[in-house]
C-alpha positions as protocol buffer text, in pm:
chain_id: "A"
residue {
  index: 1
  type: MET
  ca { x: -11351 y: -9003 z: -1125 }
}
residue {
  index: 2
  type: PRO
  ca { x: -11276 y: -9311 z: -910 }
}
residue {
  index: 3
  type: ASP
  ca { x: -11036 y: -9291 z: -620 }
}
residue {
  index: 4
  type: VAL
  ca { x: -10677 y: -9252 z: -734 }
}
residue {
  index: 5
  type: VAL
  ca { x: -10451 y: -9555 z: -700 }
}
residue {
  index: 6
  type: LYS
  ca { x: -10114 y: -9405 z: -611 }
}
residue {
  index: 7
  type: LEU
  ca { x: -9836 y: -9644 z: -707 }
}
residue {
  index: 8
  type: ASN
  ca { x: -9571 y: -9388 z: -797 }
}
residue {
  index: 9
  type: THR
  ca { x: -9386 y: -9287 z: -478 }
}
residue {
  index: 10
  type: ASN
  ca { x: -9299 y: -9619 z: -306 }
}
residue {
  index: 11
  type: GLU
  ca { x: -9499 y: -9538 z: 4 }
}
residue {
  index: 12
  type: ASN
  ca { x: -9610 y: -9821 z: 229 }
}
residue {
  index: 13
  type: PRO
  ca { x: -9976 y: -9906 z: 153 }
}
residue {
  index: 14
  type: TYR
  ca { x: -10042 y: -9999 z: 515 }
}
residue {
  index: 15
  type: GLY
  ca { x: -10057 y: -9767 z: 812 }
}
residue {
  index: 16
  type: PRO
  ca { x: -9794 y: -9718 z: 1081 }
}
residue {
  index: 17
  type: SER
  ca { x: -9774 y: -9928 z: 1392 }
}
residue {
  index: 18
  type: PRO
  ca { x: -10064 y: -9854 z: 1632 }
}
residue {
  index: 19
  type: GLY
  ca { x: -9798 y: -9824 z: 1899 }
}
residue {
  index: 20
  type: ALA
  ca { x: -9630 y: -9549 z: 1702 }
}
residue {
  index: 21
  type: LEU
  ca { x: -9956 y: -9359 z: 1664 }
}
residue {
  index: 22
  type: ALA
  ca { x: -10025 y: -9391 z: 2036 }
}
residue {
  index: 23
  type: ALA
  ca { x: -9674 y: -9270 z: 2124 }
}
residue {
  index: 24
  type: ILE
  ca { x: -9718 y: -8966 z: 1899 }
}
residue {
  index: 25
  type: SER
  ca { x: -10055 y: -8885 z: 2056 }
}
residue {
  index: 26
  type: GLU
  ca { x: -9901 y: -8895 z: 2403 }
}
residue {
  index: 27
  type: GLN
  ca { x: -9671 y: -8609 z: 2301 }
}
residue {
  index: 28
  type: LEU
  ca { x: -9957 y: -8375 z: 2209 }
}
residue {
  index: 29
  type: ASN
  ca { x: -9937 y: -8170 z: 2528 }
}
residue {
  index: 30
  type: ASP
  ca { x: -9707 y: -7923 z: 2701 }
}
residue {
  index: 31
  type: THR
  ca { x: -9404 y: -8137 z: 2616 }
}
residue {
  index: 32
  type: LEU
  ca { x: -9409 y: -7963 z: 2276 }
}
residue {
  index: 33
  type: ARG
  ca { x: -9315 y: -7634 z: 2441 }
}
residue {
  index: 34
  type: PRO
  ca { x: -8942 y: -7704 z: 2502 }
}
residue {
  index: 35
  type: TYR
  ca { x: -8694 y: -7817 z: 2237 }
}
residue {
  index: 36
  type: PRO
  ca { x: -8663 y: -8193 z: 2179 }
}
residue {
  index: 37
  type: GLU
  ca { x: -8372 y: -8394 z: 2316 }
}
residue {
  index: 38
  type: PRO
  ca { x: -8097 y: -8295 z: 2069 }
}
residue {
  index: 39
  type: THR
  ca { x: -7901 y: -8622 z: 2058 }
}
residue {
  index: 40
  type: ALA
  ca { x: -8202 y: -8851 z: 1998 }
}
residue {
  index: 41
  type: LEU
  ca { x: -8036 y: -9090 z: 2244 }
}
residue {
  index: 42
  type: ARG
  ca { x: -8338 y: -9314 z: 2301 }
}
residue {
  index: 43
  type: LEU
  ca { x: -8389 y: -9368 z: 1929 }
}
residue {
  index: 44
  type: ARG
  ca { x: -8019 y: -9418 z: 1861 }
}
residue {
  index: 45
  type: THR
  ca { x: -8003 y: -9668 z: 2146 }
}
residue {
  index: 46
  type: ALA
  ca { x: -8299 y: -9868 z: 2013 }
}
residue {
  index: 47
  type: ILE
  ca { x: -8143 y: -9885 z: 1667 }
}
residue {
  index: 48
  type: ALA
  ca { x: -7800 y: -9967 z: 1807 }
}
residue {
  index: 49
  type: GLN
  ca { x: -7926 y: -10253 z: 2022 }
}
residue {
  index: 50
  type: SER
  ca { x: -8098 y: -10415 z: 1723 }
}
residue {
  index: 51
  type: HIS
  ca { x: -7778 y: -10401 z: 1518 }
}
residue {
  index: 52
  type: SER
  ca { x: -7529 y: -10478 z: 1797 }
}
residue {
  index: 53
  type: VAL
  ca { x: -7347 y: -10148 z: 1762 }
}
residue {
  index: 54
  type: ASP
  ca { x: -7285 y: -9862 z: 2004 }
}
residue {
  index: 55
  type: PRO
  ca { x: -7536 y: -9572 z: 2012 }
}
residue {
  index: 56
  type: ASN
  ca { x: -7244 y: -9342 z: 1927 }
}
residue {
  index: 57
  type: GLU
  ca { x: -7218 y: -9528 z: 1597 }
}
residue {
  index: 58
  type: VAL
  ca { x: -7570 y: -9422 z: 1497 }
}
residue {
  index: 59
  type: PHE
  ca { x: -7660 y: -9088 z: 1338 }
}
residue {
  index: 60
  type: VAL
  ca { x: -8022 y: -8979 z: 1289 }
}
residue {
  index: 61
  type: GLY
  ca { x: -8169 y: -8713 z: 1066 }
}
residue {
  index: 62
  type: ASN
  ca { x: -8481 y: -8567 z: 914 }
}
residue {
  index: 63
  type: GLY
  ca { x: -8540 y: -8849 z: 669 }
}
residue {
  index: 64
  type: SER
  ca { x: -8267 y: -9041 z: 490 }
}
residue {
  index: 65
  type: ASP
  ca { x: -8252 y: -8754 z: 240 }
}
residue {
  index: 66
  type: GLU
  ca { x: -8113 y: -8525 z: 511 }
}
residue {
  index: 67
  type: VAL
  ca { x: -7876 y: -8799 z: 625 }
}
residue {
  index: 68
  type: LEU
  ca { x: -7758 y: -8830 z: 264 }
}
residue {
  index: 69
  type: ALA
  ca { x: -7716 y: -8453 z: 234 }
}
residue {
  index: 70
  type: ARG
  ca { x: -7499 y: -8443 z: 546 }
}
residue {
  index: 71
  type: THR
  ca { x: -7303 y: -8742 z: 414 }
}
residue {
  index: 72
  type: PHE
  ca { x: -7229 y: -8569 z: 84 }
}
residue {
  index: 73
  type: GLN
  ca { x: -7117 y: -8258 z: 270 }
}
residue {
  index: 74
  type: ALA
  ca { x: -6906 y: -8431 z: 534 }
}
residue {
  index: 75
  type: LEU
  ca { x: -6763 y: -8739 z: 365 }
}
residue {
  index: 76
  type: LEU
  ca { x: -6795 y: -8747 z: -15 }
}
residue {
  index: 77
  type: ASN
  ca { x: -6629 y: -8429 z: -142 }
}
residue {
  index: 78
  type: HIS
  ca { x: -6278 y: -8515 z: -263 }
}
residue {
  index: 79
  type: ASP
  ca { x: -6036 y: -8427 z: -541 }
}
residue {
  index: 80
  type: LEU
  ca { x: -6111 y: -8757 z: -719 }
}
residue {
  index: 81
  type: PRO
  ca { x: -6468 y: -8821 z: -836 }
}
residue {
  index: 82
  type: LEU
  ca { x: -6747 y: -8989 z: -645 }
}
residue {
  index: 83
  type: LEU
  ca { x: -6872 y: -9308 z: -812 }
}
residue {
  index: 84
  type: PHE
  ca { x: -7234 y: -9425 z: -836 }
}
residue {
  index: 85
  type: PRO
  ca { x: -7450 y: -9608 z: -1095 }
}
residue {
  index: 86
  type: ASP
  ca { x: -7578 y: -9433 z: -1405 }
}
residue {
  index: 87
  type: ILE
  ca { x: -7931 y: -9554 z: -1327 }
}
residue {
  index: 88
  type: THR
  ca { x: -7998 y: -9488 z: -961 }
}
residue {
  index: 89
  type: TYR
  ca { x: -8147 y: -9243 z: -712 }
}
residue {
  index: 90
  type: SER
  ca { x: -8152 y: -8902 z: -881 }
}
residue {
  index: 91
  type: PHE
  ca { x: -8064 y: -8710 z: -565 }
}
residue {
  index: 92
  type: TYR
  ca { x: -7705 y: -8834 z: -586 }
}
residue {
  index: 93
  type: ARG
  ca { x: -7651 y: -8615 z: -894 }
}
residue {
  index: 94
  type: THR
  ca { x: -7846 y: -8332 z: -731 }
}
residue {
  index: 95
  type: HIS
  ca { x: -7629 y: -8334 z: -418 }
}
residue {
  index: 96
  type: CYS
  ca { x: -7311 y: -8348 z: -626 }
}
residue {
  index: 97
  type: ARG
  ca { x: -7413 y: -8044 z: -826 }
}
residue {
  index: 98
  type: LEU
  ca { x: -7529 y: -7857 z: -517 }
}
residue {
  index: 99
  type: TYR
  ca { x: -7207 y: -7917 z: -322 }
}
residue {
  index: 100
  type: GLY
  ca { x: -6968 y: -7900 z: -618 }
}
residue {
  index: 101
  type: ILE
  ca { x: -6865 y: -8266 z: -599 }
}
residue {
  index: 102
  type: ARG
  ca { x: -6707 y: -8429 z: -903 }
}
residue {
  index: 103
  type: PHE
  ca { x: -6873 y: -8757 z: -999 }
}
residue {
  index: 104
  type: ASN
  ca { x: -6858 y: -9044 z: -1247 }
}
residue {
  index: 105
  type: GLU
  ca { x: -7163 y: -9251 z: -1329 }
}
residue {
  index: 106
  type: VAL
  ca { x: -7080 y: -9619 z: -1369 }
}
residue {
  index: 107
  type: PRO
  ca { x: -7310 y: -9789 z: -1624 }
}
residue {
  index: 108
  type: LEU
  ca { x: -7525 y: -10080 z: -1515 }
}
residue {
  index: 109
  type: ASP
  ca { x: -7480 y: -10388 z: -1732 }
}
residue {
  index: 110
  type: GLU
  ca { x: -7725 y: -10498 z: -2003 }
}
residue {
  index: 111
  type: ASP
  ca { x: -7940 y: -10666 z: -1736 }
}
residue {
  index: 112
  type: PHE
  ca { x: -7948 y: -10342 z: -1533 }
}
residue {
  index: 113
  type: GLN
  ca { x: -7730 y: -10487 z: -1261 }
}
residue {
  index: 114
  type: VAL
  ca { x: -7436 y: -10331 z: -1077 }
}
residue {
  index: 115
  type: ARG
  ca { x: -7103 y: -10491 z: -1168 }
}
residue {
  index: 116
  type: ILE
  ca { x: -6870 y: -10452 z: -873 }
}
residue {
  index: 117
  type: GLY
  ca { x: -6568 y: -10499 z: -1100 }
}
residue {
  index: 118
  type: ASP
  ca { x: -6656 y: -10174 z: -1278 }
}
residue {
  index: 119
  type: TYR
  ca { x: -6587 y: -9981 z: -957 }
}
residue {
  index: 120
  type: GLY
  ca { x: -6219 y: -10074 z: -945 }
}
residue {
  index: 121
  type: GLN
  ca { x: -6119 y: -9730 z: -1071 }
}
residue {
  index: 122
  type: LEU
  ca { x: -5964 y: -9426 z: -909 }
}
residue {
  index: 123
  type: CYS
  ca { x: -6220 y: -9240 z: -702 }
}
residue {
  index: 124
  type: GLY
  ca { x: -6267 y: -9022 z: -398 }
}
residue {
  index: 125
  type: ALA
  ca { x: -6557 y: -9224 z: -257 }
}
residue {
  index: 126
  type: ILE
  ca { x: -6844 y: -9453 z: -362 }
}
residue {
  index: 127
  type: ILE
  ca { x: -7217 y: -9447 z: -293 }
}
residue {
  index: 128
  type: LEU
  ca { x: -7430 y: -9742 z: -391 }
}
residue {
  index: 129
  type: PRO
  ca { x: -7797 y: -9813 z: -319 }
}
residue {
  index: 130
  type: ASN
  ca { x: -7870 y: -10173 z: -229 }
}
residue {
  index: 131
  type: PRO
  ca { x: -8127 y: -10267 z: -348 }
}
residue {
  index: 132
  type: ASN
  ca { x: -8080 y: -10021 z: -631 }
}
residue {
  index: 133
  type: ALA
  ca { x: -8355 y: -9781 z: -728 }
}
residue {
  index: 134
  type: PRO
  ca { x: -8540 y: -9772 z: -959 }
}
residue {
  index: 135
  type: THR
  ca { x: -8441 y: -10126 z: -1064 }
}
residue {
  index: 136
  type: GLY
  ca { x: -8503 y: -10299 z: -729 }
}
residue {
  index: 137
  type: ILE
  ca { x: -8209 y: -10535 z: -788 }
}
residue {
  index: 138
  type: ALA
  ca { x: -7999 y: -10621 z: -482 }
}
residue {
  index: 139
  type: LEU
  ca { x: -7637 y: -10729 z: -446 }
}
residue {
  index: 140
  type: PRO
  ca { x: -7535 y: -11008 z: -205 }
}
residue {
  index: 141
  type: PRO
  ca { x: -7323 y: -10917 z: 98 }
}
residue {
  index: 142
  type: ALA
  ca { x: -7012 y: -11082 z: -45 }
}
residue {
  index: 143
  type: GLU
  ca { x: -7008 y: -10839 z: -337 }
}
residue {
  index: 144
  type: ILE
  ca { x: -7061 y: -10540 z: -109 }
}
residue {
  index: 145
  type: GLU
  ca { x: -6774 y: -10655 z: 111 }
}
residue {
  index: 146
  type: ALA
  ca { x: -6552 y: -10703 z: -194 }
}
residue {
  index: 147
  type: LEU
  ca { x: -6625 y: -10345 z: -298 }
}
residue {
  index: 148
  type: ILE
  ca { x: -6546 y: -10211 z: 49 }
}
residue {
  index: 149
  type: GLY
  ca { x: -6226 y: -10412 z: 70 }
}
residue {
  index: 150
  type: GLU
  ca { x: -6107 y: -10295 z: -271 }
}
residue {
  index: 151
  type: HIS
  ca { x: -6121 y: -9932 z: -152 }
}
residue {
  index: 152
  type: PRO
  ca { x: -6005 y: -9950 z: 212 }
}
residue {
  index: 153
  type: ASP
  ca { x: -5900 y: -9584 z: 220 }
}
residue {
  index: 154
  type: LYS
  ca { x: -6219 y: -9450 z: 58 }
}
residue {
  index: 155
  type: VAL
  ca { x: -6559 y: -9397 z: 219 }
}
residue {
  index: 156
  type: VAL
  ca { x: -6815 y: -9642 z: 82 }
}
residue {
  index: 157
  type: VAL
  ca { x: -7179 y: -9553 z: 148 }
}
residue {
  index: 158
  type: ILE
  ca { x: -7448 y: -9821 z: 111 }
}
residue {
  index: 159
  type: ASP
  ca { x: -7794 y: -9667 z: 83 }
}
residue {
  index: 160
  type: GLU
  ca { x: -8044 y: -9926 z: 211 }
}
residue {
  index: 161
  type: ALA
  ca { x: -8376 y: -9747 z: 180 }
}
residue {
  index: 162
  type: TYR
  ca { x: -8542 y: -10069 z: 54 }
}
residue {
  index: 163
  type: VAL
  ca { x: -8334 y: -10337 z: 222 }
}
residue {
  index: 164
  type: ASP
  ca { x: -8614 y: -10466 z: 445 }
}
residue {
  index: 165
  type: PHE
  ca { x: -8811 y: -10602 z: 148 }
}
residue {
  index: 166
  type: GLY
  ca { x: -8567 y: -10872 z: 48 }
}
residue {
  index: 167
  type: GLY
  ca { x: -8211 y: -10742 z: 55 }
}
residue {
  index: 168
  type: THR
  ca { x: -7940 y: -10821 z: 308 }
}
residue {
  index: 169
  type: SER
  ca { x: -7808 y: -10532 z: 516 }
}
residue {
  index: 170
  type: ALA
  ca { x: -7442 y: -10439 z: 516 }
}
residue {
  index: 171
  type: VAL
  ca { x: -7461 y: -10321 z: 879 }
}
residue {
  index: 172
  type: PRO
  ca { x: -7281 y: -10634 z: 1011 }
}
residue {
  index: 173
  type: LEU
  ca { x: -6982 y: -10530 z: 800 }
}
residue {
  index: 174
  type: VAL
  ca { x: -6946 y: -10199 z: 986 }
}
residue {
  index: 175
  type: ARG
  ca { x: -6750 y: -10363 z: 1269 }
}
residue {
  index: 176
  type: LYS
  ca { x: -6487 y: -10489 z: 1021 }
}
residue {
  index: 177
  type: HIS
  ca { x: -6463 y: -10187 z: 791 }
}
residue {
  index: 178
  type: GLU
  ca { x: -6393 y: -9838 z: 919 }
}
residue {
  index: 179
  type: ASN
  ca { x: -6471 y: -9689 z: 574 }
}
residue {
  index: 180
  type: LEU
  ca { x: -6831 y: -9818 z: 557 }
}
residue {
  index: 181
  type: LEU
  ca { x: -7142 y: -9608 z: 623 }
}
residue {
  index: 182
  type: VAL
  ca { x: -7489 y: -9765 z: 593 }
}
residue {
  index: 183
  type: ILE
  ca { x: -7799 y: -9546 z: 558 }
}
residue {
  index: 184
  type: GLN
  ca { x: -8160 y: -9657 z: 618 }
}
residue {
  index: 185
  type: THR
  ca { x: -8502 y: -9496 z: 651 }
}
residue {
  index: 186
  type: PHE
  ca { x: -8830 y: -9531 z: 841 }
}
residue {
  index: 187
  type: SER
  ca { x: -9028 y: -9411 z: 537 }
}
residue {
  index: 188
  type: LYS
  ca { x: -9076 y: -9742 z: 356 }
}
residue {
  index: 189
  type: SER
  ca { x: -9090 y: -10054 z: 569 }
}
residue {
  index: 190
  type: ARG
  ca { x: -9217 y: -9872 z: 879 }
}
residue {
  index: 191
  type: SER
  ca { x: -9475 y: -9660 z: 699 }
}
residue {
  index: 192
  type: LEU
  ca { x: -9354 y: -9329 z: 845 }
}
residue {
  index: 193
  type: ALA
  ca { x: -9269 y: -9125 z: 535 }
}
residue {
  index: 194
  type: GLY
  ca { x: -9475 y: -8841 z: 682 }
}
residue {
  index: 195
  type: LEU
  ca { x: -9255 y: -8814 z: 991 }
}
residue {
  index: 196
  type: ARG
  ca { x: -8920 y: -8795 z: 804 }
}
residue {
  index: 197
  type: ILE
  ca { x: -8680 y: -9021 z: 994 }
}
residue {
  index: 198
  type: GLY
  ca { x: -8356 y: -9164 z: 863 }
}
residue {
  index: 199
  type: PHE
  ca { x: -8036 y: -9293 z: 1016 }
}
residue {
  index: 200
  type: ALA
  ca { x: -7680 y: -9398 z: 939 }
}
residue {
  index: 201
  type: ILE
  ca { x: -7459 y: -9658 z: 1104 }
}
residue {
  index: 202
  type: GLY
  ca { x: -7080 y: -9646 z: 1087 }
}
residue {
  index: 203
  type: GLN
  ca { x: -6771 y: -9640 z: 1301 }
}
residue {
  index: 204
  type: ARG
  ca { x: -6731 y: -9340 z: 1527 }
}
residue {
  index: 205
  type: PRO
  ca { x: -6507 y: -9117 z: 1306 }
}
residue {
  index: 206
  type: LEU
  ca { x: -6763 y: -9121 z: 1023 }
}
residue {
  index: 207
  type: ILE
  ca { x: -7054 y: -9053 z: 1257 }
}
residue {
  index: 208
  type: GLU
  ca { x: -6864 y: -8774 z: 1429 }
}
residue {
  index: 209
  type: ALA
  ca { x: -6808 y: -8606 z: 1092 }
}
residue {
  index: 210
  type: LEU
  ca { x: -7182 y: -8617 z: 1023 }
}
residue {
  index: 211
  type: GLU
  ca { x: -7255 y: -8472 z: 1368 }
}
residue {
  index: 212
  type: ARG
  ca { x: -7022 y: -8179 z: 1312 }
}
residue {
  index: 213
  type: VAL
  ca { x: -7199 y: -8086 z: 989 }
}
residue {
  index: 214
  type: LYS
  ca { x: -7545 y: -8137 z: 1142 }
}
residue {
  index: 215
  type: ASP
  ca { x: -7468 y: -7914 z: 1439 }
}
residue {
  index: 216
  type: SER
  ca { x: -7361 y: -7638 z: 1200 }
}
residue {
  index: 217
  type: PHE
  ca { x: -7714 y: -7634 z: 1057 }
}
residue {
  index: 218
  type: ASN
  ca { x: -7960 y: -7766 z: 1315 }
}
residue {
  index: 219
  type: SER
  ca { x: -7895 y: -7926 z: 1652 }
}
residue {
  index: 220
  type: TYR
  ca { x: -8257 y: -8048 z: 1674 }
}
residue {
  index: 221
  type: PRO
  ca { x: -8330 y: -8229 z: 1345 }
}
residue {
  index: 222
  type: LEU
  ca { x: -8599 y: -8462 z: 1484 }
}
residue {
  index: 223
  type: ASP
  ca { x: -8896 y: -8322 z: 1673 }
}
residue {
  index: 224
  type: ARG
  ca { x: -9063 y: -8484 z: 1973 }
}
residue {
  index: 225
  type: LEU
  ca { x: -9341 y: -8642 z: 1766 }
}
residue {
  index: 226
  type: ALA
  ca { x: -9094 y: -8801 z: 1523 }
}
residue {
  index: 227
  type: LEU
  ca { x: -8873 y: -8928 z: 1804 }
}
residue {
  index: 228
  type: ALA
  ca { x: -9163 y: -9084 z: 1994 }
}
residue {
  index: 229
  type: GLY
  ca { x: -9317 y: -9240 z: 1684 }
}
residue {
  index: 230
  type: ALA
  ca { x: -8985 y: -9372 z: 1557 }
}
residue {
  index: 231
  type: VAL
  ca { x: -8894 y: -9547 z: 1881 }
}
residue {
  index: 232
  type: ALA
  ca { x: -9236 y: -9711 z: 1908 }
}
residue {
  index: 233
  type: ALA
  ca { x: -9236 y: -9818 z: 1544 }
}
residue {
  index: 234
  type: TRP
  ca { x: -8885 y: -9962 z: 1574 }
}
residue {
  index: 235
  type: GLU
  ca { x: -8980 y: -10160 z: 1883 }
}
residue {
  index: 236
  type: ASP
  ca { x: -9301 y: -10298 z: 1727 }
}
residue {
  index: 237
  type: ARG
  ca { x: -9130 y: -10581 z: 1543 }
}
residue {
  index: 238
  type: GLY
  ca { x: -9450 y: -10778 z: 1493 }
}
residue {
  index: 239
  type: TRP
  ca { x: -9621 y: -10497 z: 1305 }
}
residue {
  index: 240
  type: PHE
  ca { x: -9315 y: -10439 z: 1092 }
}
residue {
  index: 241
  type: GLU
  ca { x: -9286 y: -10806 z: 995 }
}
residue {
  index: 242
  type: ARG
  ca { x: -9657 y: -10836 z: 915 }
}
residue {
  index: 243
  type: ASP
  ca { x: -9655 y: -10539 z: 677 }
}
residue {
  index: 244
  type: ARG
  ca { x: -9326 y: -10641 z: 518 }
}
residue {
  index: 245
  type: ASP
  ca { x: -9449 y: -10995 z: 452 }
}
residue {
  index: 246
  type: LEU
  ca { x: -9776 y: -10866 z: 302 }
}
residue {
  index: 247
  type: ILE
  ca { x: -9584 y: -10639 z: 64 }
}
residue {
  index: 248
  type: ILE
  ca { x: -9343 y: -10914 z: -41 }
}
residue {
  index: 249
  type: ALA
  ca { x: -9633 y: -11153 z: -111 }
}
residue {
  index: 250
  type: THR
  ca { x: -9817 y: -10890 z: -315 }
}
residue {
  index: 251
  type: ARG
  ca { x: -9497 y: -10810 z: -507 }
}
residue {
  index: 252
  type: HIS
  ca { x: -9460 y: -11177 z: -598 }
}
residue {
  index: 253
  type: ASN
  ca { x: -9821 y: -11203 z: -717 }
}
residue {
  index: 254
  type: LEU
  ca { x: -9808 y: -10878 z: -913 }
}
residue {
  index: 255
  type: ALA
  ca { x: -9483 y: -10977 z: -1084 }
}
residue {
  index: 256
  type: ALA
  ca { x: -9642 y: -11304 z: -1197 }
}
residue {
  index: 257
  type: ALA
  ca { x: -9952 y: -11124 z: -1325 }
}
residue {
  index: 258
  type: LEU
  ca { x: -9744 y: -10871 z: -1520 }
}
residue {
  index: 259
  type: ARG
  ca { x: -9532 y: -11143 z: -1676 }
}
residue {
  index: 260
  type: GLY
  ca { x: -9856 y: -11307 z: -1781 }
}
residue {
  index: 261
  type: LEU
  ca { x: -9942 y: -10987 z: -1969 }
}
residue {
  index: 262
  type: GLY
  ca { x: -9611 y: -10999 z: -2154 }
}
residue {
  index: 263
  type: PHE
  ca { x: -9410 y: -10756 z: -1939 }
}
residue {
  index: 264
  type: ASP
  ca { x: -9040 y: -10792 z: -1870 }
}
residue {
  index: 265
  type: VAL
  ca { x: -9008 y: -10771 z: -1491 }
}
residue {
  index: 266
  type: LEU
  ca { x: -8671 y: -10714 z: -1326 }
}
residue {
  index: 267
  type: PRO
  ca { x: -8603 y: -10920 z: -1011 }
}
residue {
  index: 268
  type: SER
  ca { x: -8695 y: -10694 z: -720 }
}
residue {
  index: 269
  type: SER
  ca { x: -8591 y: -10693 z: -356 }
}
residue {
  index: 270
  type: ALA
  ca { x: -8773 y: -10364 z: -295 }
}
residue {
  index: 271
  type: ASN
  ca { x: -9133 y: -10249 z: -246 }
}
residue {
  index: 272
  type: PHE
  ca { x: -9171 y: -10179 z: -617 }
}
residue {
  index: 273
  type: LEU
  ca { x: -9131 y: -10346 z: -956 }
}
residue {
  index: 274
  type: PHE
  ca { x: -8945 y: -10214 z: -1259 }
}
residue {
  index: 275
  type: VAL
  ca { x: -9117 y: -10338 z: -1574 }
}
residue {
  index: 276
  type: ARG
  ca { x: -9151 y: -10279 z: -1946 }
}
residue {
  index: 277
  type: HIS
  ca { x: -9369 y: -10416 z: -2223 }
}
residue {
  index: 278
  type: PRO
  ca { x: -9188 y: -10509 z: -2546 }
}
residue {
  index: 279
  type: HIS
  ca { x: -9460 y: -10361 z: -2766 }
}
residue {
  index: 280
  type: ARG
  ca { x: -9573 y: -10050 z: -2578 }
}
residue {
  index: 281
  type: SER
  ca { x: -9387 y: -9736 z: -2479 }
}
residue {
  index: 282
  type: GLY
  ca { x: -9352 y: -9651 z: -2113 }
}
residue {
  index: 283
  type: ALA
  ca { x: -9483 y: -9300 z: -2171 }
}
residue {
  index: 284
  type: ASP
  ca { x: -9798 y: -9431 z: -2340 }
}
residue {
  index: 285
  type: LEU
  ca { x: -9869 y: -9688 z: -2071 }
}
residue {
  index: 286
  type: SER
  ca { x: -9814 y: -9430 z: -1798 }
}
residue {
  index: 287
  type: ALA
  ca { x: -10053 y: -9186 z: -1966 }
}
residue {
  index: 288
  type: GLN
  ca { x: -10315 y: -9454 z: -2024 }
}
residue {
  index: 289
  type: LEU
  ca { x: -10301 y: -9558 z: -1661 }
}
residue {
  index: 290
  type: ARG
  ca { x: -10318 y: -9197 z: -1545 }
}
residue {
  index: 291
  type: SER
  ca { x: -10636 y: -9149 z: -1749 }
}
residue {
  index: 292
  type: ARG
  ca { x: -10777 y: -9435 z: -1540 }
}
residue {
  index: 293
  type: ALA
  ca { x: -10667 y: -9269 z: -1212 }
}
residue {
  index: 294
  type: ILE
  ca { x: -10374 y: -9505 z: -1159 }
}
residue {
  index: 295
  type: LEU
  ca { x: -10039 y: -9336 z: -1101 }
}
residue {
  index: 296
  type: VAL
  ca { x: -9707 y: -9511 z: -1172 }
}
residue {
  index: 297
  type: ARG
  ca { x: -9359 y: -9365 z: -1221 }
}
residue {
  index: 298
  type: HIS
  ca { x: -9217 y: -9315 z: -1570 }
}
residue {
  index: 299
  type: PHE
  ca { x: -8856 y: -9208 z: -1629 }
}
residue {
  index: 300
  type: PRO
  ca { x: -8803 y: -9029 z: -1965 }
}
residue {
  index: 301
  type: THR
  ca { x: -8429 y: -9101 z: -1975 }
}
residue {
  index: 302
  type: GLU
  ca { x: -8271 y: -9291 z: -2261 }
}
residue {
  index: 303
  type: ARG
  ca { x: -8190 y: -9634 z: -2121 }
}
residue {
  index: 304
  type: ILE
  ca { x: -8509 y: -9676 z: -1919 }
}
residue {
  index: 305
  type: ARG
  ca { x: -8769 y: -9470 z: -2106 }
}
residue {
  index: 306
  type: ASP
  ca { x: -8988 y: -9775 z: -2171 }
}
residue {
  index: 307
  type: PHE
  ca { x: -8986 y: -9888 z: -1808 }
}
residue {
  index: 308
  type: LEU
  ca { x: -9244 y: -9818 z: -1541 }
}
residue {
  index: 309
  type: ARG
  ca { x: -9168 y: -9827 z: -1172 }
}
residue {
  index: 310
  type: ILE
  ca { x: -9473 y: -9961 z: -992 }
}
residue {
  index: 311
  type: SER
  ca { x: -9497 y: -9931 z: -614 }
}
residue {
  index: 312
  type: ILE
  ca { x: -9649 y: -10228 z: -436 }
}
residue {
  index: 313
  type: GLY
  ca { x: -9991 y: -10129 z: -310 }
}
residue {
  index: 314
  type: THR
  ca { x: -10260 y: -10335 z: -144 }
}
residue {
  index: 315
  type: ASP
  ca { x: -10385 y: -10647 z: -320 }
}
residue {
  index: 316
  type: ALA
  ca { x: -10696 y: -10455 z: -426 }
}
residue {
  index: 317
  type: GLU
  ca { x: -10491 y: -10171 z: -574 }
}
residue {
  index: 318
  type: CYS
  ca { x: -10265 y: -10408 z: -763 }
}
residue {
  index: 319
  type: ASP
  ca { x: -10565 y: -10602 z: -894 }
}
residue {
  index: 320
  type: ARG
  ca { x: -10709 y: -10277 z: -1026 }
}
residue {
  index: 321
  type: LEU
  ca { x: -10377 y: -10201 z: -1197 }
}
residue {
  index: 322
  type: VAL
  ca { x: -10372 y: -10543 z: -1365 }
}
residue {
  index: 323
  type: ARG
  ca { x: -10731 y: -10505 z: -1485 }
}
residue {
  index: 324
  type: ALA
  ca { x: -10648 y: -10164 z: -1632 }
}
residue {
  index: 325
  type: LEU
  ca { x: -10341 y: -10300 z: -1810 }
}
residue {
  index: 326
  type: LYS
  ca { x: -10545 y: -10586 z: -1958 }
}
residue {
  index: 327
  type: GLU
  ca { x: -10786 y: -10330 z: -2095 }
}
residue {
  index: 328
  type: ILE
  ca { x: -10508 y: -10109 z: -2233 }
}
residue {
  index: 329
  type: LEU
  ca { x: -10324 y: -10399 z: -2395 }
}
residue {
  index: 330
  type: GLY
  ca { x: -10642 y: -10537 z: -2544 }
}
């Protein structure tokens, strides 16, 4: 069996910043004996300086999934339902069911795009990934701001796990809108999924609400290794830009190759592509690729059952995927 090509979990195909690895190694000593600094001030300060906000407007957690969980607990549970797309990150439904939050799923249009006008309904809050997952389609800042402005008394959460690969961040809107919370992660563009680091940026009342919930569970969510690695990775802008640009270039080339094989390819601003072939089922293609030790993500839900979500790997991994698809398609 050849080495597995793993294109199913949207991990970064390139390693973390060497500076991050060195910073982690420097912590492998007696500094692991005491608890870590509970406020993660150095990391929050680094993030805040990059985004021209105050460190007290930054919240950090054990991956963006934990930040999302605290957000659902602290900010999104209301009498009226929470709104989010019908095709989106599955954990939104999971958190709603876990915390007893009412929700309405707003259908994407026929092109699998979010229509901001569809969110002009009564709600308790809104959460929207931008770019969306698994589609990869991003909304421009003007549409995000229109959504925020239409619901000035409701919390609007913009989940930007993939924003670094071609989207535009809503963080600059935080200064103008007290109801906006923006969540990002170190897992994708900074290749640190194994460390579990996420953060949110918002005005102080929203961040304070997250802190109160966090401190009820765990006052030390990030360990010393994660804190050291995160700061170094954040400060290594050159490494970040190199990896990001490589992934974007590979995404462009892979999209062209897949279109050449007859696939419909949605426009992506993420580190993955969402594709379907008009004459082959998604389940069959996924199984055929798996038999060739190539893993992609298949979603067996009604609207997208013929789509595959393909993470952007190295050029060599994507070339192997294309060769396998040529063989499968005959």
